[in-house]
C-alpha positions as CSV (number, residue, x, y, z in Angstrom):
1,M,5.8,34.2,3.8
2,G,6.6,32.8,0.4
3,L,9.3,30.3,-0.6
4,T,12.8,31.6,-1.2
5,Q,14.7,30.6,-4.3
6,A,16.8,28.2,-2.3
7,E,13.6,26.6,-0.9
8,K,12.2,26.2,-4.4
9,V,15.3,24.3,-5.5
10,I,15.9,22.4,-2.3
11,P,12.6,22.2,-0.3
12,G,14.3,20.9,2.8
13,V,16.0,24.2,3.3
14,R,12.7,25.5,4.8
15,W,13.4,23.4,7.9
16,L,16.2,25.8,8.7
17,R,13.8,28.6,9.2
18,G,13.9,29.3,12.9
19,Y,16.0,26.3,13.5
20,S,17.2,26.7,17.1
21,A,19.6,25.0,19.5
22,R,16.6,23.3,21.1
23,F,15.5,21.8,17.8
24,A,19.1,20.7,17.1
25,V,19.3,18.9,20.4
26,A,15.9,17.2,19.9
27,D,16.9,16.1,16.4
28,L,20.3,14.8,17.7
29,I,18.6,12.7,20.4
30,A,16.1,11.3,17.9
31,G,18.7,10.7,15.3
32,I,20.9,8.7,17.7
33,T,18.0,6.7,19.0
34,V,16.9,5.8,15.5
35,G,20.5,5.0,14.7
36,L,20.6,2.5,17.5
37,T,17.6,0.8,16.0
38,V,18.7,0.8,12.4
39,L,22.2,-0.6,13.1
40,P,21.1,-4.1,14.1
41,Q,18.2,-4.0,11.7
42,G,20.4,-3.1,8.8
43,L,22.7,-6.0,9.5
44,A,19.8,-8.3,9.8
45,Y,18.0,-7.1,6.7
46,A,21.1,-7.5,4.6
47,T,21.4,-11.1,5.7
48,L,17.7,-11.5,4.9
49,A,18.4,-10.1,1.4
50,G,21.1,-12.8,0.9
51,L,23.9,-10.2,1.1
52,E,26.9,-9.5,3.4
53,P,25.9,-7.5,6.5
54,Q,27.6,-4.3,5.5
55,Y,25.1,-3.7,2.6
56,G,22.4,-3.1,5.2
57,L,24.4,-0.3,6.6
58,Y,25.3,1.1,3.2
59,S,21.5,1.4,2.7
60,A,20.9,3.3,5.9
61,F,22.6,6.6,5.6
62,V,21.8,8.1,2.1
63,G,18.0,8.0,2.6
64,G,18.2,10.2,5.7
65,L,20.1,12.9,3.9
66,M,17.9,12.9,0.8
67,Y,14.7,13.0,2.8
68,A,16.0,15.9,4.9
69,L,16.5,17.8,1.7
70,I,13.2,17.1,0.0
71,G,10.8,15.2,2.3
72,G,7.8,16.8,4.0
73,C,7.3,14.7,7.2
74,R,9.7,15.0,10.0
75,E,9.0,11.6,11.5
76,V,9.7,9.5,8.3
77,T,13.0,7.6,8.3
78,I,14.2,6.0,5.0
79,G,16.2,2.8,5.0
80,P,16.2,-0.9,4.5
81,T,13.0,-2.9,5.5
82,A,12.2,-6.5,5.9
83,L,9.7,-6.6,3.1
84,L,12.0,-5.1,0.5
85,A,14.9,-7.2,1.7
86,L,12.8,-10.3,1.2
87,M,11.9,-9.2,-2.4
88,T,15.5,-8.4,-3.1
89,S,16.6,-11.9,-1.9
90,R,15.0,-13.5,-4.9
91,H,17.8,-12.2,-7.1
92,T,20.9,-12.5,-4.9
93,G,21.4,-16.3,-4.8
94,H,23.5,-16.8,-7.9
95,G,26.8,-16.4,-6.1
96,G,29.9,-14.3,-6.4
97,E,29.5,-10.5,-7.0
98,S,26.2,-11.1,-8.9
99,G,24.1,-10.9,-5.7
100,P,25.2,-7.4,-4.7
101,H,25.1,-6.3,-8.4
102,F,21.5,-7.4,-8.8
103,A,20.4,-5.7,-5.5
104,I,22.1,-2.4,-6.3
105,L,20.7,-2.3,-9.9
106,L,17.2,-3.1,-8.5
107,C,17.7,-0.1,-6.1
108,F,18.7,2.1,-9.0
109,L,15.8,1.0,-11.3
110,S,13.3,1.3,-8.4
111,G,14.3,4.9,-8.0
112,I,13.9,5.6,-11.7
113,V,10.4,4.0,-11.7
114,E,9.5,6.1,-8.6
115,L,10.8,9.2,-10.2
116,A,8.8,8.5,-13.4
117,M,5.7,8.0,-11.1
118,A,6.3,11.4,-9.5
119,V,6.7,13.2,-12.9
120,L,3.6,11.5,-14.3
121,R,1.8,12.0,-10.9
122,L,1.0,8.3,-10.7
123,G,1.2,8.0,-6.9
124,A,-2.5,7.4,-6.9
125,L,-1.9,4.0,-8.4
126,V,-1.3,2.7,-4.9
127,D,-5.0,3.3,-4.3
128,L,-5.7,0.2,-6.4
129,I,-4.3,-1.8,-3.6
130,S,-7.1,-2.1,-1.0
131,L,-6.7,-2.5,2.7
132,P,-7.6,-6.3,2.7
133,V,-5.1,-6.9,-0.1
134,T,-2.4,-5.0,1.8
135,V,-3.2,-6.9,5.0
136,G,-3.0,-10.2,3.2
137,F,0.2,-9.3,1.6
138,T,2.0,-8.0,4.7
139,S,0.8,-10.9,6.8
140,A,2.0,-13.5,4.3
141,T,5.3,-11.6,4.0
142,A,5.7,-11.7,7.8
143,L,5.2,-15.5,7.8
144,I,7.7,-15.9,4.9
145,I,10.3,-13.7,6.6
146,G,9.8,-15.5,9.9
147,A,10.1,-18.9,8.3
148,S,13.3,-17.8,6.4
149,Q,14.9,-17.0,9.8
150,L,14.1,-20.4,11.4
151,K,17.3,-22.1,10.1
152,A,19.6,-19.4,11.6
153,L,17.5,-19.3,14.7
154,L,18.0,-23.0,15.3
155,G,21.6,-23.1,14.0
156,I,20.7,-25.3,11.1
157,R,23.3,-25.2,8.3
158,G,22.6,-25.8,4.6
159,G,19.3,-26.8,3.1
160,S,17.7,-25.5,-0.1
161,G,14.5,-23.6,-1.0
162,S,13.6,-20.0,-0.4
163,G,9.8,-20.2,-0.5
164,F,7.6,-20.6,2.6
165,A,6.7,-24.3,2.0
166,E,10.3,-25.2,1.0
167,T,11.8,-23.5,4.0
168,I,9.4,-25.2,6.5
169,K,10.1,-28.5,4.8
170,T,13.8,-28.0,5.2
171,V,13.5,-27.1,8.8
172,I,11.4,-30.2,9.6
173,E,13.8,-32.5,7.7
174,K,16.9,-31.0,9.4
175,F,15.4,-30.4,12.8
176,G,17.6,-33.1,14.3
177,E,20.7,-31.0,13.2
178,A,19.6,-28.0,15.2
179,R,22.3,-26.7,17.6
180,V,21.2,-26.4,21.2
181,S,23.3,-23.3,21.9
182,D,22.0,-21.3,19.0
183,S,18.4,-22.5,19.6
184,V,18.5,-21.4,23.3
185,L,20.1,-18.1,22.4
186,G,17.6,-17.5,19.6
187,F,14.4,-18.2,21.5
188,A,15.7,-16.5,24.6
189,S,16.5,-13.4,22.5
190,I,13.0,-13.3,21.1
191,A,11.5,-13.6,24.6
192,V,13.8,-10.8,25.9
193,L,13.0,-8.5,22.9
194,L,9.2,-9.0,23.3
195,A,9.4,-8.3,27.0
196,M,11.5,-5.2,26.5
197,R,9.1,-4.0,23.9
198,K,6.3,-3.9,26.5
199,L,8.4,-1.5,28.7
200,K,7.6,1.4,26.5
201,D,3.9,0.9,27.2
202,I,4.4,1.8,30.9
203,K,3.0,5.2,31.3
204,T,4.3,7.8,33.7
205,P,1.6,9.8,35.5
206,A,1.4,13.5,34.7
207,D,1.8,14.4,38.4
208,A,4.7,12.0,39.0
209,S,7.8,13.1,40.8
210,K,11.0,14.1,38.9
211,G,12.6,10.9,39.8
212,R,9.7,8.9,38.6
213,K,9.7,10.8,35.3
214,T,13.4,10.2,34.9
215,F,12.8,6.5,35.5
216,G,10.0,6.5,32.9
217,V,12.3,8.1,30.3
218,A,15.0,5.5,31.1
219,L,12.5,2.7,30.6
220,W,11.5,4.1,27.3
221,L,15.1,4.5,26.1
222,F,15.8,0.9,27.3
223,A,12.8,-0.4,25.3
224,T,13.6,1.6,22.2
225,A,17.3,0.6,22.0
226,R,16.4,-3.1,22.8
227,N,17.7,-4.4,19.4
228,A,21.1,-2.7,19.9
229,L,21.3,-3.8,23.5
230,L,20.6,-7.4,22.6
231,V,23.2,-7.4,19.8
232,L,25.7,-5.8,22.2
233,V,25.1,-8.3,25.0
234,T,25.0,-11.4,22.7
235,S,28.1,-10.2,20.8
236,S,29.9,-9.7,24.1
237,I,29.0,-13.3,25.1
238,A,30.3,-14.6,21.8
239,F,33.5,-12.5,22.1
240,Y,34.1,-14.0,25.6
241,Y,33.8,-17.5,24.3
242,D,36.0,-16.7,21.3
243,S,38.7,-15.4,23.5
244,K,38.7,-18.8,25.2
245,G,39.0,-20.5,21.8
246,E,35.3,-21.7,21.8
247,R,32.6,-21.0,19.2
248,P,29.2,-22.1,20.7
249,F,27.3,-20.0,18.2
250,I,27.2,-19.5,14.5
251,L,28.6,-16.0,14.0
252,T,27.9,-13.3,11.4
253,G,31.6,-13.4,10.3
254,T,33.7,-10.6,8.9
255,V,31.9,-7.4,8.0
256,K,33.8,-5.2,5.5
257,S,35.0,-2.0,7.2
258,G,34.9,1.5,5.8
259,I,32.5,3.9,4.1
260,P,31.3,2.6,0.7
261,G,32.9,4.3,-2.3
262,F,31.0,6.2,-5.0
263,H,30.4,3.9,-7.9
264,V,28.0,3.8,-10.9
265,P,25.4,1.1,-10.4
266,P,26.5,-2.1,-12.2
267,F,24.9,-2.6,-15.6
268,S,26.5,-6.1,-16.1
269,T,27.7,-8.9,-13.9
270,Q,29.4,-12.3,-13.9
271,L,27.4,-15.4,-13.0
272,P,29.6,-18.2,-11.5
273,G,29.5,-21.4,-13.5
274,P,30.9,-24.9,-13.1
275,N,34.7,-25.5,-12.9
276,N,35.5,-21.9,-11.9
277,T,34.0,-20.5,-15.1
278,S,31.7,-17.5,-15.3
279,T,29.2,-16.1,-17.7
280,E,28.8,-12.4,-18.3
281,V,25.3,-11.1,-18.1
282,G,24.6,-7.7,-19.7
283,F,22.1,-5.0,-18.7
284,V,19.2,-6.7,-20.7
285,G,19.9,-10.0,-19.0
286,M,20.0,-8.4,-15.5
287,V,16.7,-6.6,-16.2
288,S,15.2,-9.9,-17.4
289,E,16.3,-11.5,-14.2
290,L,14.8,-8.8,-12.0
291,G,11.6,-9.0,-14.0
292,I,8.3,-7.8,-12.4
293,N,10.1,-6.7,-9.3
294,I,11.4,-3.6,-11.2
295,A,7.8,-2.4,-11.1
296,L,6.5,-4.2,-8.0
297,V,9.3,-3.1,-5.6
298,P,8.7,0.6,-6.3
299,V,4.9,0.2,-5.8
300,I,5.4,-1.5,-2.5
301,A,7.9,1.1,-1.4
302,V,5.6,3.9,-2.4
303,L,2.7,2.2,-0.7
304,G,4.5,2.0,2.6
305,N,6.1,5.4,2.4
306,V,2.9,7.3,1.6
307,A,1.0,5.4,4.4
308,I,3.7,6.3,6.9
309,S,3.7,10.0,5.7
310,K,-0.1,10.2,6.0
311,A,-0.1,8.5,9.4
312,F,2.3,11.0,11.0
313,G,2.0,14.1,8.7
314,G,-1.8,14.0,8.0
315,S,-3.4,15.4,4.9
316,G,-0.9,18.2,4.4
317,I,1.7,15.8,2.9
318,N,2.3,16.2,-0.8
319,P,2.5,12.7,-2.3
320,T,4.5,13.9,-5.3
321,K,7.2,15.4,-3.2
322,E,7.3,12.2,-1.1
323,L,7.7,10.2,-4.3
324,V,10.6,12.5,-5.4
325,A,12.3,12.1,-2.0
326,L,12.0,8.3,-2.1
327,S,13.1,8.0,-5.7
328,L,16.3,10.1,-5.1
329,S,17.0,8.1,-1.9
330,N,17.1,5.0,-4.1
331,I,18.9,6.5,-7.1
332,V,21.6,8.2,-5.1
333,G,21.8,5.3,-2.7
334,S,22.6,2.9,-5.5
335,F,25.8,4.9,-6.2
336,F,26.8,3.9,-2.6
337,S,25.9,0.2,-3.0
338,S,22.5,0.5,-1.4
339,I,19.7,-2.1,-1.7
340,P,16.1,-0.8,-2.2
341,V,14.9,1.4,0.6
342,T,11.6,3.0,1.8
343,G,10.1,4.4,4.9
344,S,10.1,2.2,8.0
345,F,7.0,2.4,10.2
346,S,8.8,1.0,13.3
347,R,11.7,3.4,13.0
348,S,9.4,6.3,12.1
349,A,7.4,5.6,15.3
350,V,10.7,5.6,17.3
351,N,11.6,8.9,15.6
352,H,8.2,10.4,16.6
353,A,8.4,9.1,20.1
354,S,11.9,10.5,20.4
355,G,10.6,14.1,19.9
356,V,12.2,14.7,16.5
357,K,11.5,18.3,15.3
358,T,12.7,18.2,11.6
359,P,13.9,15.6,9.1
360,I,17.4,16.8,9.9
361,G,17.3,14.0,12.5
362,G,17.8,11.6,9.6
363,I,21.2,13.2,8.9
364,Y,22.3,12.4,12.5
365,T,21.1,8.9,12.0
366,G,23.2,8.6,8.8
367,A,26.2,10.1,10.6
368,L,26.0,7.4,13.3
369,V,25.7,4.7,10.6
370,L,28.8,6.0,8.9
371,L,30.6,6.2,12.2
372,A,29.7,2.5,12.9
373,L,31.0,1.6,9.4
374,G,34.3,3.3,10.1
375,L,34.9,2.2,13.6
376,L,32.7,-0.7,14.8
377,T,32.7,-3.2,11.9
378,P,35.6,-5.3,13.4
379,Y,33.3,-6.1,16.3
380,F,30.3,-7.0,14.1
381,Q,31.8,-10.3,13.2
382,F,31.0,-11.6,16.7
383,I,27.2,-11.0,16.4
384,P,25.5,-14.4,16.6
385,K,23.2,-15.1,13.6
386,A,20.6,-16.4,16.0
387,A,20.5,-12.9,17.6
388,L,20.0,-11.2,14.2
389,S,17.2,-13.7,13.4
390,A,15.6,-12.9,16.7
391,V,15.7,-9.2,15.8
392,I,13.9,-9.9,12.5
393,I,11.3,-12.3,13.9
394,S,10.4,-10.0,16.8
395,A,9.9,-7.1,14.3
396,V,7.8,-8.9,11.7
397,I,5.6,-10.8,14.0
398,F,3.6,-7.7,14.5
399,M,3.0,-7.4,10.7
400,I,0.5,-10.2,10.9
401,E,-2.7,-8.2,11.0
402,Y,-5.2,-10.9,12.1
403,E,-7.4,-8.3,14.0
404,V,-9.0,-7.0,10.7
405,I,-10.6,-10.4,10.0
406,R,-13.4,-10.2,12.6
407,P,-14.8,-6.8,11.6
408,L,-14.6,-7.7,7.9
409,W,-16.4,-11.0,8.6
410,K,-19.2,-9.2,10.4
411,C,-19.6,-6.3,8.0
412,N,-18.5,-7.4,4.5
413,K,-17.4,-11.0,4.0
414,R,-16.7,-10.3,0.3
415,E,-13.8,-8.1,1.1
416,L,-12.1,-11.0,2.8
417,I,-11.8,-12.8,-0.6
418,P,-9.1,-10.6,-2.2
419,G,-7.2,-10.6,1.1
420,A,-7.4,-14.4,1.4
421,V,-6.3,-14.8,-2.3
422,T,-3.3,-12.6,-1.7
423,F,-2.4,-14.3,1.5
424,V,-2.6,-17.9,0.3
425,L,-1.0,-17.3,-3.1
426,S,1.8,-15.3,-1.6
427,L,2.7,-18.2,0.6
428,I,2.3,-20.8,-2.2
429,I,3.7,-19.1,-5.3
430,G,5.4,-15.9,-4.1
431,V,4.6,-12.5,-2.8
432,E,4.8,-10.8,-6.2
433,L,2.2,-13.0,-7.9
434,G,0.2,-13.1,-4.8
435,L,-0.1,-9.3,-4.6
436,L,-1.0,-9.2,-8.3
437,A,-3.7,-11.8,-7.9
438,G,-5.2,-9.9,-5.0
439,V,-5.3,-6.6,-6.9
440,L,-6.9,-8.4,-9.9
441,A,-9.5,-10.1,-7.6
442,D,-10.3,-6.6,-6.1
443,L,-10.7,-5.1,-9.6
444,A,-12.9,-8.0,-10.7
445,F,-15.3,-7.2,-7.8
446,V,-15.3,-3.6,-8.8
447,V,-16.1,-4.5,-12.4
448,Y,-18.8,-7.0,-11.2
449,R,-20.5,-4.3,-9.1
450,T,-20.5,-2.0,-12.1
451,A,-21.9,-4.7,-14.3
452,R,-24.4,-6.0,-11.8
453,P,-25.5,-2.9,-9.8
454,H,-28.0,-3.5,-7.0
455,I,-31.5,-2.3,-8.0
456,S,-34.7,-2.3,-6.1
457,A,-38.1,-2.5,-7.6
458,E,-41.1,-1.4,-5.5
459,L,-44.8,-0.8,-6.0
460,E,-45.7,2.7,-4.9
461,T,-48.6,5.1,-5.4
462,T,-48.5,8.9,-5.9
463,S,-50.4,11.3,-3.7
464,S,-53.2,11.1,-6.3
465,E,-53.4,7.3,-5.8
466,V,-51.8,6.4,-9.1
467,P,-49.8,3.2,-8.8
468,F,-46.4,2.8,-10.4
469,I,-43.2,0.7,-10.2
470,I,-40.2,2.6,-9.1
471,I,-36.7,1.3,-10.0
472,R,-33.9,2.5,-7.8
473,P,-30.3,1.8,-8.7
474,R,-28.0,1.8,-5.7
475,H,-24.9,2.9,-7.6
476,S,-24.3,6.5,-8.9
477,L,-23.0,5.2,-12.3
478,L,-24.7,3.3,-15.0
479,Y,-22.3,2.0,-17.6
480,F,-22.6,-0.4,-20.5
481,P,-22.1,-3.7,-18.6
482,A,-25.2,-2.9,-16.5
483,V,-27.7,-2.2,-19.3
484,E,-29.1,-5.7,-19.8
485,W,-29.1,-6.3,-16.1
486,V,-31.2,-3.2,-15.4
487,R,-33.5,-4.1,-18.3
488,N,-34.0,-7.6,-17.0
489,G,-34.7,-6.2,-13.6
490,I,-37.4,-4.0,-14.9
491,S,-39.0,-6.8,-16.9
492,K,-39.2,-9.0,-13.8
493,A,-40.8,-6.1,-11.9
494,I,-43.4,-5.7,-14.6
495,K,-44.2,-9.4,-14.5
496,S,-44.6,-9.2,-10.7
497,H,-46.7,-6.0,-10.5
498,G,-48.5,-5.7,-13.9
499,N,-48.5,-3.3,-16.8
500,I,-48.4,0.0,-14.9
501,P,-46.0,3.0,-15.4
502,V,-42.4,2.4,-14.6
503,V,-40.3,5.1,-13.0
504,L,-36.5,5.0,-13.1
505,D,-35.2,6.9,-10.1
506,C,-32.1,8.7,-11.3
507,R,-31.7,11.1,-8.3
508,T,-28.7,9.2,-7.1
509,V,-27.3,8.5,-10.6
510,N,-24.7,11.0,-11.6
511,E,-23.5,9.5,-14.9
512,F,-24.6,7.5,-17.8
513,D,-22.4,6.4,-20.6
514,Y,-23.5,6.3,-24.3
515,T,-24.4,2.6,-24.2
516,A,-26.5,3.0,-21.1
517,A,-28.3,6.0,-22.6
518,T,-29.1,4.1,-25.9
519,G,-30.2,1.1,-23.8
520,L,-32.6,3.4,-22.0
521,G,-34.0,4.5,-25.3
522,A,-34.4,0.9,-26.4
523,L,-36.1,0.0,-23.2
524,R,-38.5,2.9,-23.7
525,K,-39.5,1.7,-27.2
526,E,-39.9,-1.9,-25.8
527,L,-42.3,-0.7,-23.1
528,D,-44.2,1.5,-25.6
529,T,-45.2,-1.7,-27.5
530,K,-46.8,-2.9,-24.3
531,K,-48.4,0.5,-23.6
532,I,-46.3,0.9,-20.5
533,P,-45.0,4.5,-19.8
534,L,-41.4,4.9,-18.7
535,V,-40.6,8.0,-16.6
536,V,-37.1,9.2,-15.6
537,L,-37.2,10.8,-12.2
538,G,-34.7,13.5,-11.1
539,P,-31.9,13.1,-13.7
540,S,-28.8,15.3,-13.1
541,N,-27.6,17.9,-15.6
542,E,-24.9,15.4,-16.8
543,V,-27.5,12.7,-17.3
544,R,-29.8,15.1,-19.1
545,K,-27.0,16.1,-21.4
546,M,-26.2,12.5,-22.2
547,L,-29.8,11.7,-22.9
548,R,-30.2,14.8,-25.0
549,E,-27.2,14.0,-27.1
550,T,-28.0,10.3,-27.5
551,L,-31.7,9.7,-27.8
552,K,-33.6,10.7,-30.9
553,S,-37.1,10.2,-29.4
554,S,-39.1,11.8,-26.7
555,L,-38.7,10.7,-23.1
556,L,-40.9,11.3,-20.1
557,V,-39.0,13.2,-17.4
558,A,-40.0,14.5,-14.0
559,S,-37.7,16.6,-11.9
560,N,-39.2,15.9,-8.5
561,E,-42.1,13.9,-6.9
562,E,-44.6,16.7,-7.5
563,E,-43.9,16.7,-11.2
564,L,-44.0,12.9,-11.2
565,D,-47.5,13.0,-9.6
566,A,-48.7,15.4,-12.3
567,V,-47.2,13.3,-15.1
568,L,-48.6,10.0,-13.8
569,L,-52.0,11.5,-13.1
570,E,-52.3,12.8,-16.7
571,L,-51.1,9.5,-18.0
572,S,-53.7,7.7,-15.9
573,S,-56.5,10.0,-17.2
574,E,-55.4,9.6,-20.8
575,S,-55.2,5.9,-20.4
576,R,-58.7,5.8,-19.2
577,K,-59.7,7.7,-22.3
578,G,-57.8,5.1,-24.4
579,E,-55.4,7.7,-25.7
580,L,-52.0,7.3,-24.2
581,R,-50.1,10.5,-25.2
582,E,-46.5,11.2,-24.5
583,V,-46.3,13.7,-21.6
584,V,-42.8,15.1,-20.9
585,L,-41.1,17.8,-19.0
586,P,-38.5,18.8,-21.6
587,L,-34.9,17.8,-21.6
588,L,-34.3,20.7,-24.0
589,P,-35.2,24.3,-23.3
590,Q,-38.6,25.3,-24.4
591,V,-38.7,26.9,-27.9
592,S,-41.3,29.6,-28.1
593,T,-43.8,29.2,-31.0
594,E,-46.6,31.4,-32.3
595,Q,-49.2,28.8,-31.1
596,E,-50.0,28.5,-27.5
597,S,-48.6,25.5,-25.8
598,P,-50.8,23.2,-23.8
599,P,-50.2,23.0,-20.0
600,T,-48.3,19.6,-20.5
601,T,-46.3,19.2,-23.6
602,T,-44.4,16.5,-25.5
603,V,-40.8,17.4,-26.6
604,D,-38.8,15.2,-29.0
605,I,-35.1,15.1,-28.4
606,E,-33.4,16.0,-31.7
607,E,-30.3,17.6,-32.9
């Protein structure tokens, strides 16, 4: 059945085909479950981004709607994440309204960049980021995020520095100012969250009784809603003490109530100055402040979203449609004061485990967030900051992917280098430059392997007992940086094995560039002066075409080992006669002549 006109305009309409009451109930349950997860996370991630808590909730409802209309993977949930919140926090510390303005504009521009990537089909650019670089980046980010929450976890006020080293230094210097009540609450919250997280791993036997299965479902719901339950319990404790006129914990404070209005993203802002003055910054100045993050935030968002889509949706996911859904989530979200958003792996896993049937579950999640903004915000002010920090730390601690180090160390230590570069520089100078350095290190290794391909030189004999040196390149491409490397390798092989025929095995080489082809011709002439034949074994059609179009002299070619045996045998017999003739299987089609051709012919490659 083909797509209807409505499905062509709004792809998400196809989810309504056969949408039953059973699907609606499943999506409702999954939507509410994800909503209970995103509510405390949204508040925490907004704080991590250096913004008031309500901005995390503003970012949590538009993505679900847009993805339901356009997205292709039912499990994916779009919303704020710890990583994007951390990257946003670099631009929100100027004070006043400038913080939210920079965050909202970054969200809008990220969506524009993502949309441009979709139109130009540039989603494959994320393939330039290898797994070791991704692991180094996310692990460093997890440490930075965890370190950034230590002050709130310990109840330490003030202190400067937003980088990893500066934060650790501040915590050490002000450790004596830590509040006992906040510290106890924070560490106890982390322990409770980690313990509750393990409850979902308790499996219910397939043949269990109905009561046992019900208990298993209750345990899973209890573990899934652990963040919301923790916030509820700690807020109740704080509310109890507040009613008695006591404030043992540092609280979140007032959270603005109400659904965000529809506003055009800010294209200018006011930076607070000394003596209650302010300086207006226009669009160009704001873009200059956001800098490389205008490109890097979308790339990171796309990387995460595509990875989640492929993990749950398999190979049937269309990356371009995923890019469009993500871009519109950010563009439209920026009109509702959203910070940059992308897919969340943890919430998508909850969505999957909850039995979601279609992306419509995201709409229910958004509705729950809007309900919370309208009714529950007066109670959010009693949430202890230590509890929110515990929520963040217990989430990002599992982003540290140390388990990949051992297999990489055993199999390919070289791949550890880009990951280590990314990890170390992300901690020292920042995640943006750390990621860029890791990608450049990876590309440098790719270029190095192209310029210095592994080649083996071995002494072999044909079935006719004719000795020869066979040169085997390991890579399927021979490009210009490798020409001199290959020539030097052949020269060393000749010095080791003597002046006998050289065979370049091209059976695994799929492509030559112009420089490599001309270099092969120069090598052939160089060997001719030493009376050493050069034979090309098994070139592909593409390689033959390049050689035909490039070289202006004859070249010995053998399509297979039988032809190679014949060519080398005749070369050997001619050499014994002192008449080394050029023997070649033609690169060009044979041209019939009036004279009979000898059994083995020489063909010059000419235009």
